[in-house]
N, C-alpha and C positions, 0 to 999 in steps of 0.2 A: 840688409837692414830693410827694419821694420820703420816702415817712412814716419808711424805714429808717434813709434817709443824712443824710435833713434838707439835701440839697441839692433847688435848685429849678431844674429843668428848661423851656429854653424850646422850641419848635417853628416854626419859618416855616411861617406859614400863609395865608405869599402868593400866591396865585396867576398861576401861568408864562402870558401870553402873550404867541407867535413874529410874531402877526399878518399881517399880508399878505405878501404880494410882488410883485410886477411885473416881470414879463420881457416880453421885447420879443424877434420874431429876425431879421432881414432877409431878406424871398423873393429869390432866388438864381435861379429856375427850377430849382432841383434834385430830385431823389425826395425827398431829406430836407423841404421844404416841406410833399408830400401828407402824410410820417410823419408831422410836428408838428404839423397842422391835426387827422388822425386819433385823434393821443394826448389831446390837450387836448380834442376832440370827445368824445369816450370819457371823459373826467372829468367833462363838466358833465352828458351826457346818460344816461349811467348809475351817475357819484358815482362812481368808483375812484376809489381815493387811492396814491400812489404815494411809493416810498421808491425814494432814489438820492443823486445829484450833480449838482450846478449849479456851471462854472466861468463865471466869468466875465475874457473878452478883451478887451485888447483892439489891437488893429492883431495879430491874432493872437497879441501874446504876455499868459500863465494869467497876469492880476493876482489873482485869490483864487478859493480855492472853500469850501464850504458840507456838508455831506451836512446829507438833512433826511428825515425818517419824516412820512405822511400828511400830503402834499402834495396839496392840494385843487383842480381848480379853480372859479373860480366863471362867469368872464365872460371874451373871446375880445372885439376890439375891434378889426373894422378899419382903418386909417387911411384918410384921403382918398383918393379916385380920383380925383386933378388931374393933368389927361395932363400935365397941359403941369411937372409936376413934374421935377425932376431927379435927387433923391437916391431910396434905393432905398425900396421903399416894407415898413413890415415892424409886421405887424403888433403888439398886446398883446395881455397877457392876466394876469389877476387870479386869483393865490392863494392858500390858504392854510396855516399850516404848521402840524402838530402839534410838531413838534422842532426845532431841526436847532440845527447848530455848524461854524464855520466852523473847515476842515482845513488 
């Protein structure tokens, strides 16, 4: 309460948690595979936090994008090494984000 105006102010004390993001990228034997692994490994081993934009595509068409700050990788999971599988190998990463917004 402000004594001079008798106005009662309310403040939001809620902590915003942006949670975790699961990322996957199919390996296609391009140089991007090694670059992606290097980024993720540096993030996990050295604790790097990244800022940038993530773009979700489906069949080459952009569906949506998010701008993020403070993305830190927590783990990198390799898919099953089943040689009989016909689909692309898609490792997944789990990351936490300090802040993001859909753009």
